DRENPA-3360 file (N, C-alpha, C; in nm, 2 decimals, always signed):
BEGIN
1 = MRLPLLYT = -0.73/+3.89/-2.65/-0.61/+3.77/-2.58/-0.54/+3.90/-2.46 ~ -0.51/+3.81/-2.37/-0.46/+3.87/-2.25/-0.31/+3.92/-2.26 ~ -0.29/+4.06/-2.20/-0.17/+4.12/-2.21/-0.05/+4.06/-2.13 ~ +0.08/+4.08/-2.21/+0.21/+4.04/-2.14/+0.21/+4.08/-1.98 ~ +0.25/+3.96/-1.93/+0.26/+3.98/-1.77/+0.39/+4.03/-1.71 ~ +0.42/+4.13/-1.66/+0.56/+4.19/-1.62/+0.55/+4.19/-1.47 ~ +0.65/+4.09/-1.44/+0.67/+4.09/-1.27/+0.79/+4.18/-1.25 ~ +0.76/+4.28/-1.18/+0.87/+4.37/-1.13/+0.86/+4.42/-0.99;
9 = FRRCPYAI = +0.95/+4.48/-0.94/+0.98/+4.55/-0.82/+1.00/+4.70/-0.81 ~ +0.94/+4.78/-0.77/+0.95/+4.93/-0.76/+1.07/+4.97/-0.79 ~ +1.16/+4.92/-0.70/+1.29/+5.01/-0.66/+1.41/+4.94/-0.74 ~ +1.35/+4.84/-0.79/+1.50/+4.74/-0.85/+1.52/+4.81/-1.00 ~ +1.68/+4.85/-0.99/+1.71/+4.95/-1.11/+1.70/+4.85/-1.24 ~ +1.71/+4.73/-1.23/+1.67/+4.65/-1.36/+1.52/+4.64/-1.41 ~ +1.44/+4.65/-1.30/+1.33/+4.65/-1.33/+1.27/+4.79/-1.37 ~ +1.33/+4.89/-1.32/+1.29/+5.04/-1.37/+1.34/+5.05/-1.50;
17 = RARLAIAA = +1.46/+5.02/-1.56/+1.48/+5.02/-1.68/+1.39/+4.94/-1.77 ~ +1.32/+4.84/-1.76/+1.27/+4.77/-1.82/+1.13/+4.85/-1.84 ~ +1.05/+4.89/-1.73/+0.94/+4.98/-1.72/+0.96/+5.13/-1.81 ~ +1.08/+5.15/-1.78/+1.10/+5.29/-1.89/+1.08/+5.27/-2.02 ~ +1.12/+5.17/-2.07/+1.14/+5.14/-2.23/+0.97/+5.09/-2.25 ~ +0.93/+5.00/-2.17/+0.78/+4.95/-2.19/+0.69/+5.09/-2.19 ~ +0.75/+5.19/-2.13/+0.65/+5.31/-2.12/+0.68/+5.41/-2.25 ~ +0.81/+5.40/-2.28/+0.84/+5.49/-2.39/+0.77/+5.44/-2.52;
25 = AGVAVEEV = +0.77/+5.30/-2.50/+0.72/+5.22/-2.65/+0.57/+5.25/-2.63 ~ +0.50/+5.26/-2.52/+0.36/+5.26/-2.53/+0.31/+5.14/-2.55 ~ +0.35/+5.03/-2.50/+0.33/+4.90/-2.53/+0.25/+4.81/-2.36 ~ +0.13/+4.78/-2.40/+0.03/+4.77/-2.29/+0.07/+4.65/-2.22 ~ +0.12/+4.63/-2.11/+0.15/+4.50/-2.02/+0.03/+4.53/-1.87 ~ +0.04/+4.41/-1.84/-0.02/+4.39/-1.68/+0.09/+4.39/-1.60 ~ +0.12/+4.48/-1.50/+0.23/+4.46/-1.39/+0.18/+4.39/-1.27 ~ +0.27/+4.33/-1.20/+0.26/+4.27/-1.08/+0.38/+4.29/-1.00;
33 = EVSLRAKP = +0.35/+4.38/-0.91/+0.43/+4.38/-0.82/+0.49/+4.30/-0.72 ~ +0.61/+4.26/-0.72/+0.66/+4.13/-0.66/+0.71/+4.18/-0.51 ~ +0.70/+4.11/-0.39/+0.74/+4.12/-0.26/+0.86/+4.02/-0.28 ~ +1.00/+4.08/-0.26/+1.10/+3.99/-0.27/+1.11/+3.89/-0.14 ~ +1.03/+3.92/-0.05/+1.05/+3.83/+0.05/+0.94/+3.69/+0.05 ~ +0.84/+3.72/-0.06/+0.74/+3.62/-0.07/+0.73/+3.63/-0.23 ~ +0.79/+3.55/-0.31/+0.79/+3.56/-0.44/+0.69/+3.48/-0.50 ~ +0.59/+3.54/-0.58/+0.50/+3.45/-0.63/+0.50/+3.34/-0.71;
41 = QAMLDISP = +0.44/+3.22/-0.67/+0.49/+3.10/-0.73/+0.47/+3.10/-0.89 ~ +0.37/+3.17/-0.93/+0.36/+3.19/-1.10/+0.48/+3.25/-1.12 ~ +0.57/+3.31/-1.08/+0.67/+3.39/-1.11/+0.78/+3.30/-1.13 ~ +0.82/+3.22/-1.03/+0.88/+3.12/-1.00/+0.90/+3.00/-1.11 ~ +0.76/+2.96/-1.13/+0.73/+2.85/-1.21/+0.78/+2.89/-1.38 ~ +0.75/+3.01/-1.40/+0.82/+3.04/-1.54/+0.98/+3.09/-1.55 ~ +1.02/+3.14/-1.42/+1.17/+3.19/-1.43/+1.23/+3.14/-1.27 ~ +1.28/+3.01/-1.23/+1.31/+2.99/-1.15/+1.44/+3.08/-1.06;
49 = KGTVPVLQ = +1.50/+3.13/-1.16/+1.59/+3.23/-1.10/+1.55/+3.33/-0.99 ~ +1.42/+3.36/-1.02/+1.37/+3.43/-0.90/+1.39/+3.58/-0.89 ~ +1.46/+3.64/-1.01/+1.48/+3.77/-1.00/+1.42/+3.85/-1.08 ~ +1.36/+3.99/-1.06/+1.30/+4.05/-1.14/+1.38/+4.16/-1.24 ~ +1.34/+4.17/-1.36/+1.22/+4.19/-1.40/+1.18/+4.05/-1.49 ~ +1.07/+4.01/-1.50/+1.02/+3.87/-1.58/+0.91/+3.90/-1.64 ~ +0.93/+3.88/-1.79/+0.84/+3.93/-1.89/+0.73/+3.80/-1.94 ~ +0.63/+3.80/-1.90/+0.56/+3.64/-1.98/+0.46/+3.68/-2.09;
57 = LADGRVLE = +0.50/+3.65/-2.22/+0.42/+3.73/-2.35/+0.31/+3.64/-2.34 ~ +0.22/+3.69/-2.46/+0.09/+3.63/-2.46/+0.10/+3.48/-2.51 ~ +0.20/+3.48/-2.58/+0.25/+3.33/-2.65/+0.29/+3.23/-2.57 ~ +0.32/+3.27/-2.43/+0.37/+3.19/-2.34/+0.53/+3.20/-2.32 ~ +0.59/+3.29/-2.41/+0.76/+3.30/-2.42/+0.78/+3.38/-2.30 ~ +0.89/+3.34/-2.25/+0.94/+3.42/-2.11/+1.06/+3.49/-2.16 ~ +1.07/+3.62/-2.11/+1.18/+3.71/-2.12/+1.25/+3.73/-1.99 ~ +1.36/+3.73/-1.94/+1.41/+3.71/-1.80/+1.51/+3.84/-1.77;
65 = QSVEIMQW = +1.54/+3.89/-1.90/+1.68/+3.98/-1.88/+1.60/+4.13/-1.91 ~ +1.66/+4.21/-1.83/+1.59/+4.35/-1.83/+1.62/+4.41/-1.98 ~ +1.73/+4.38/-2.03/+1.77/+4.47/-2.15/+1.68/+4.39/-2.28 ~ +1.65/+4.26/-2.26/+1.61/+4.17/-2.35/+1.42/+4.23/-2.35 ~ +1.38/+4.26/-2.26/+1.26/+4.32/-2.23/+1.25/+4.45/-2.29 ~ +1.37/+4.55/-2.27/+1.36/+4.69/-2.32/+1.37/+4.67/-2.48 ~ +1.45/+4.59/-2.54/+1.45/+4.55/-2.70/+1.34/+4.51/-2.75 ~ +1.27/+4.41/-2.67/+1.14/+4.36/-2.71/+1.04/+4.48/-2.75;
73 = ALKLNDPP = +1.00/+4.57/-2.63/+0.91/+4.68/-2.60/+0.93/+4.75/-2.75 ~ +1.09/+4.81/-2.76/+1.11/+4.93/-2.86/+1.10/+4.86/-3.00 ~ +1.12/+4.76/-3.01/+1.11/+4.68/-3.14/+0.98/+4.67/-3.18 ~ +0.87/+4.67/-3.08/+0.73/+4.67/-3.10/+0.70/+4.79/-3.16 ~ +0.73/+4.93/-3.08/+0.69/+5.05/-3.10/+0.79/+5.13/-3.04 ~ +0.88/+5.23/-3.13/+0.95/+5.31/-3.08/+0.95/+5.46/-3.12 ~ +0.85/+5.53/-3.09/+0.79/+5.68/-3.11/+0.94/+5.74/-3.07 ~ +0.99/+5.74/-2.98/+1.11/+5.83/-2.94/+1.24/+5.81/-2.99;
81 = AWLDVPDD = +1.21/+5.69/-3.09/+1.35/+5.66/-3.15/+1.48/+5.64/-3.06 ~ +1.45/+5.56/-2.96/+1.53/+5.50/-2.84/+1.63/+5.39/-2.94 ~ +1.62/+5.33/-3.01/+1.70/+5.26/-3.06/+1.80/+5.31/-3.17 ~ +1.76/+5.44/-3.21/+1.87/+5.49/-3.28/+2.02/+5.52/-3.20 ~ +2.09/+5.43/-3.18/+2.21/+5.45/-3.12/+2.34/+5.34/-3.16 ~ +2.44/+5.38/-3.20/+2.55/+5.27/-3.22/+2.54/+5.13/-3.14 ~ +2.49/+5.03/-3.18/+2.49/+4.90/-3.13/+2.62/+4.87/-3.04 ~ +2.76/+4.85/-3.09/+2.87/+4.83/-3.06/+2.89/+4.93/-2.89;
89 = EASALLAA = +2.87/+5.04/-2.95/+2.91/+5.17/-2.86/+2.83/+5.15/-2.73 ~ +2.70/+5.13/-2.72/+2.59/+5.12/-2.66/+2.61/+4.99/-2.56 ~ +2.62/+4.86/-2.63/+2.68/+4.75/-2.56/+2.79/+4.76/-2.49 ~ +2.91/+4.83/-2.53/+3.00/+4.85/-2.43/+2.96/+4.94/-2.30 ~ +2.92/+5.04/-2.31/+2.88/+5.12/-2.21/+2.76/+5.03/-2.12 ~ +2.69/+4.95/-2.19/+2.61/+4.86/-2.09/+2.70/+4.80/-2.01 ~ +2.79/+4.70/-2.08/+2.87/+4.60/-2.00/+2.94/+4.68/-1.89 ~ +3.00/+4.79/-1.91/+3.09/+4.86/-1.81/+2.96/+4.89/-1.70;
97 = NDGAFKQA = +2.84/+4.92/-1.72/+2.78/+4.97/-1.61/+2.71/+4.85/-1.52 ~ +2.65/+4.72/-1.63/+2.62/+4.63/-1.56/+2.74/+4.53/-1.46 ~ +2.84/+4.54/-1.53/+2.98/+4.47/-1.45/+3.05/+4.57/-1.34 ~ +3.18/+4.63/-1.39/+3.25/+4.67/-1.27/+3.14/+4.77/-1.20 ~ +3.09/+4.86/-1.26/+3.03/+4.98/-1.21/+2.90/+4.92/-1.10 ~ +2.83/+4.80/-1.14/+2.72/+4.75/-1.05/+2.81/+4.71/-0.93 ~ +2.92/+4.62/-0.96/+2.97/+4.57/-0.87/+3.01/+4.65/-0.74 ~ +3.05/+4.78/-0.82/+3.11/+4.89/-0.69/+2.99/+4.97/-0.64;
105 = LDGYKYPE = +2.89/+4.95/-0.70/+2.77/+5.00/-0.64/+2.73/+4.91/-0.52 ~ +2.72/+4.81/-0.54/+2.67/+4.71/-0.44/+2.78/+4.72/-0.29 ~ +2.90/+4.75/-0.35/+2.98/+4.75/-0.24/+3.00/+4.88/-0.16 ~ +2.96/+4.97/-0.22/+2.93/+5.13/-0.18/+2.83/+5.16/-0.10 ~ +2.69/+5.08/-0.16/+2.56/+5.09/-0.10/+2.54/+4.99/+0.05 ~ +2.59/+4.87/+0.04/+2.59/+4.80/+0.12/+2.70/+4.75/+0.20 ~ +2.76/+4.84/+0.27/+2.92/+4.79/+0.34/+2.92/+4.72/+0.44 ~ +2.79/+4.65/+0.47/+2.77/+4.59/+0.56/+2.77/+4.42/+0.53;
113 = RFPSPSAP = +2.76/+4.44/+0.39/+2.77/+4.29/+0.31/+2.88/+4.27/+0.26 ~ +2.94/+4.40/+0.23/+3.08/+4.40/+0.18/+3.18/+4.45/+0.26 ~ +3.22/+4.44/+0.36/+3.33/+4.49/+0.45/+3.44/+4.53/+0.42 ~ +3.48/+4.45/+0.31/+3.63/+4.45/+0.23/+3.64/+4.45/+0.09 ~ +3.68/+4.53/+0.03/+3.76/+4.67/+0.11/+3.65/+4.78/+0.15 ~ +3.69/+4.86/+0.15/+3.59/+4.96/+0.23/+3.51/+5.02/+0.13 ~ +3.41/+5.09/+0.21/+3.31/+5.16/+0.08/+3.38/+5.28/+0.04 ~ +3.46/+5.37/+0.09/+3.54/+5.46/-0.01/+3.61/+5.39/-0.13;
121 = HFRDTGEV = +3.66/+5.28/-0.10/+3.73/+5.22/-0.21/+3.64/+5.16/-0.31 ~ +3.52/+5.13/-0.30/+3.41/+5.08/-0.38/+3.38/+5.21/-0.45 ~ +3.36/+5.32/-0.37/+3.32/+5.45/-0.46/+3.40/+5.51/-0.54 ~ +3.55/+5.49/-0.49/+3.66/+5.53/-0.60/+3.64/+5.47/-0.73 ~ +3.60/+5.31/-0.73/+3.64/+5.23/-0.83/+3.51/+5.28/-0.92 ~ +3.37/+5.31/-0.85/+3.26/+5.34/-0.92/+3.29/+5.45/-0.98 ~ +3.38/+5.56/-0.94/+3.39/+5.67/-1.00/+3.47/+5.67/-1.14 ~ +3.51/+5.57/-1.18/+3.61/+5.53/-1.31/+3.49/+5.56/-1.41;
129 = FLQALEAR = +3.37/+5.49/-1.39/+3.25/+5.48/-1.49/+3.19/+5.64/-1.48 ~ +3.15/+5.69/-1.38/+3.12/+5.83/-1.36/+3.20/+5.90/-1.43 ~ +3.32/+5.90/-1.43/+3.41/+5.99/-1.49/+3.41/+5.96/-1.65 ~ +3.37/+5.84/-1.72/+3.33/+5.81/-1.84/+3.19/+5.88/-1.88 ~ +3.11/+5.88/-1.80/+2.99/+5.95/-1.82/+2.99/+6.08/-1.83 ~ +3.05/+6.17/-1.75/+3.08/+6.29/-1.73/+3.12/+6.32/-1.87 ~ +3.22/+6.25/-1.94/+3.33/+6.31/-2.07/+3.19/+6.31/-2.17 ~ +3.13/+6.23/-2.16/+3.03/+6.20/-2.27/+2.92/+6.31/-2.27;
137 = LCCSRQLF = +2.89/+6.34/-2.12/+2.76/+6.44/-2.10/+2.81/+6.57/-2.12 ~ +2.96/+6.59/-2.14/+3.01/+6.74/-2.15/+3.01/+6.75/-2.32 ~ +2.97/+6.66/-2.40/+2.95/+6.68/-2.53/+2.81/+6.71/-2.60 ~ +2.74/+6.63/-2.53/+2.59/+6.62/-2.54/+2.48/+6.56/-2.44 ~ +2.37/+6.63/-2.44/+2.27/+6.63/-2.31/+2.25/+6.48/-2.26 ~ +2.29/+6.40/-2.35/+2.25/+6.26/-2.32/+2.37/+6.20/-2.37 ~ +2.37/+6.03/-2.34/+2.48/+6.00/-2.36/+2.56/+5.96/-2.51 ~ +2.46/+5.95/-2.59/+2.50/+5.96/-2.72/+2.46/+6.06/-2.83;
145 = SDQPRWID = +2.36/+6.16/-2.76/+2.33/+6.26/-2.87/+2.23/+6.35/-2.78 ~ +2.14/+6.43/-2.82/+2.09/+6.56/-2.72/+1.94/+6.49/-2.69 ~ +1.94/+6.37/-2.72/+1.79/+6.29/-2.73/+1.80/+6.18/-2.65 ~ +1.72/+6.13/-2.58/+1.75/+6.01/-2.49/+1.74/+5.88/-2.58 ~ +1.83/+5.78/-2.54/+1.81/+5.67/-2.62/+1.80/+5.58/-2.52 ~ +1.77/+5.43/-2.55/+1.76/+5.33/-2.44/+1.87/+5.29/-2.36 ~ +2.00/+5.32/-2.40/+2.12/+5.30/-2.32/+2.11/+5.42/-2.19 ~ +2.06/+5.53/-2.23/+2.05/+5.61/-2.13/+1.94/+5.57/-2.01;
153 = AAVFPFVR = +1.83/+5.51/-2.06/+1.73/+5.48/-1.95/+1.80/+5.34/-1.88 ~ +1.90/+5.26/-1.95/+1.95/+5.16/-1.91/+2.05/+5.16/-1.77 ~ +2.13/+5.29/-1.80/+2.22/+5.35/-1.69/+2.15/+5.41/-1.59 ~ +2.06/+5.49/-1.63/+2.02/+5.59/-1.53/+1.98/+5.53/-1.37 ~ +1.93/+5.40/-1.38/+1.85/+5.38/-1.24/+1.99/+5.31/-1.14 ~ +2.09/+5.29/-1.24/+2.22/+5.28/-1.16/+2.29/+5.39/-1.10 ~ +2.30/+5.48/-1.18/+2.36/+5.62/-1.13/+2.26/+5.67/-1.04 ~ +2.13/+5.65/-1.04/+2.04/+5.72/-0.93/+2.11/+5.65/-0.81;
161 = QFAAVDPV = +2.10/+5.52/-0.79/+2.10/+5.47/-0.70/+2.26/+5.50/-0.62 ~ +2.35/+5.50/-0.71/+2.50/+5.56/-0.65/+2.49/+5.70/-0.58 ~ +2.41/+5.79/-0.67/+2.41/+5.91/-0.64/+2.34/+5.93/-0.46 ~ +2.26/+5.85/-0.46/+2.17/+5.85/-0.35/+2.26/+5.77/-0.22 ~ +2.34/+5.73/-0.24/+2.45/+5.68/-0.10/+2.51/+5.77/-0.03 ~ +2.53/+5.87/-0.09/+2.62/+6.01/-0.01/+2.56/+6.10/-0.10 ~ +2.45/+6.17/-0.11/+2.41/+6.29/-0.18/+2.51/+6.42/-0.15 ~ +2.53/+6.45/-0.05/+2.63/+6.55/-0.02/+2.74/+6.53/-0.10;
169 = WFQAAPYP = +2.79/+6.42/-0.08/+2.93/+6.38/-0.18/+2.92/+6.40/-0.31 ~ +2.79/+6.36/-0.34/+2.77/+6.34/-0.51/+2.76/+6.51/-0.55 ~ +2.70/+6.57/-0.49/+2.64/+6.72/-0.52/+2.80/+6.81/-0.53 ~ +2.89/+6.73/-0.44/+3.03/+6.84/-0.43/+3.13/+6.76/-0.53 ~ +3.08/+6.66/-0.58/+3.19/+6.58/-0.68/+3.17/+6.67/-0.83 ~ +3.30/+6.65/-0.89/+3.34/+6.73/-0.99/+3.25/+6.66/-1.14 ~ +3.11/+6.66/-1.13/+3.05/+6.59/-1.22/+2.91/+6.68/-1.28 ~ +2.95/+6.78/-1.30/+2.80/+6.87/-1.32/+2.74/+6.82/-1.42;
177 = ALRAWLQG = +2.81/+6.77/-1.53/+2.70/+6.74/-1.65/+2.65/+6.63/-1.63 ~ +2.70/+6.50/-1.57/+2.63/+6.41/-1.54/+2.51/+6.44/-1.41 ~ +2.54/+6.54/-1.32/+2.40/+6.59/-1.22/+2.31/+6.63/-1.32 ~ +2.35/+6.71/-1.41/+2.22/+6.79/-1.48/+2.14/+6.66/-1.55 ~ +2.23/+6.55/-1.60/+2.15/+6.44/-1.67/+2.08/+6.36/-1.59 ~ +2.12/+6.34/-1.48/+2.04/+6.27/-1.36/+1.93/+6.35/-1.32 ~ +1.94/+6.46/-1.28/+1.82/+6.53/-1.26/+1.71/+6.54/-1.37 ~ +1.77/+6.55/-1.50/+1.68/+6.57/-1.59/+1.59/+6.43/-1.61;
185 = WLDAPLFA = +1.66/+6.29/-1.57/+1.56/+6.18/-1.58/+1.48/+6.18/-1.45 ~ +1.53/+6.24/-1.34/+1.47/+6.22/-1.23/+1.32/+6.31/-1.21 ~ +1.34/+6.43/-1.29/+1.21/+6.50/-1.34/+1.12/+6.46/-1.42 ~ +1.17/+6.38/-1.53/+1.09/+6.35/-1.64/+0.96/+6.28/-1.60 ~ +0.87/+6.32/-1.67/+0.72/+6.26/-1.67/+0.72/+6.12/-1.65 ~ +0.82/+6.06/-1.76/+0.82/+5.90/-1.78/+0.87/+5.85/-1.66 ~ +0.96/+5.89/-1.58/+0.98/+5.82/-1.46/+0.91/+5.84/-1.37 ~ +0.83/+5.97/-1.32/+0.73/+5.96/-1.26/+0.62/+5.85/-1.29;
193 = QVMGTPSP = +0.58/+5.80/-1.40/+0.47/+5.74/-1.45/+0.53/+5.61/-1.43 ~ +0.67/+5.52/-1.44/+0.68/+5.42/-1.40/+0.72/+5.37/-1.26 ~ +0.72/+5.47/-1.17/+0.75/+5.48/-1.03/+0.60/+5.47/-0.97 ~ +0.50/+5.51/-1.03/+0.36/+5.48/-0.96/+0.30/+5.35/-0.95 ~ +0.18/+5.34/-0.87/+0.13/+5.21/-0.87/+0.13/+5.14/-0.97 ~ +0.15/+4.99/-0.98/+0.15/+4.93/-1.10/+0.03/+4.92/-1.15 ~ -0.03/+4.96/-1.29/-0.14/+4.92/-1.36/-0.12/+4.90/-1.50 ~ -0.21/+4.83/-1.56/-0.19/+4.83/-1.70/-0.17/+4.95/-1.77;
201 = QASSR = -0.07/+4.98/-1.88/-0.06/+5.07/-1.95/-0.12/+5.10/-2.06 ~ -0.19/+5.21/-2.12/-0.25/+5.22/-2.24/-0.16/+5.22/-2.35 ~ -0.17/+5.16/-2.47/-0.12/+5.12/-2.59/-0.11/+5.24/-2.67 ~ +0.01/+5.29/-2.71/-0.02/+5.41/-2.82/-0.02/+5.33/-2.97 ~ -0.01/+5.20/-2.97/+0.02/+5.12/-3.12/-0.13/+5.13/-3.17;
% end
């Protein structure tokens, strides 16, 4: 039986979170790295929205949302217990990340696309979320406990992008716990694994 087929893009934060969960679960998939300028017709045929990640399962079902892909993988196999997190609280944090924070990130990272308000305004708006994360991380090494959970993997790629817009500012900002958390994820072998050249992953099931 063929492997599930994951259409992905290496730097996309939504795709990164999906790949992190798949790798943590040890679920075997075949990855297709997508050129955003020349999206494969096979992907568009199953997902006309044209954004990654997209996962086509062996039975033909298609998962088009990154968190849906994360949950699919972890429900198959969850050796690191990433699903052990309060659903309501994690969902609220996810909504803040994917909503207001993502909008602020886009305005901050792409000032040529969003000239008004200014990039500093978007950074200030994004800091509301950073402050909430810092408050959590002052109490534990990860967002909900001392061990990583799926919500950490879901939020990390977006904080990574925000920090990279102006690294000098981020290093001086009053978020030491957030910086330590971010660096831990950047240094993790799991992150190095999912940012490598796409290849079928060995299943631990």
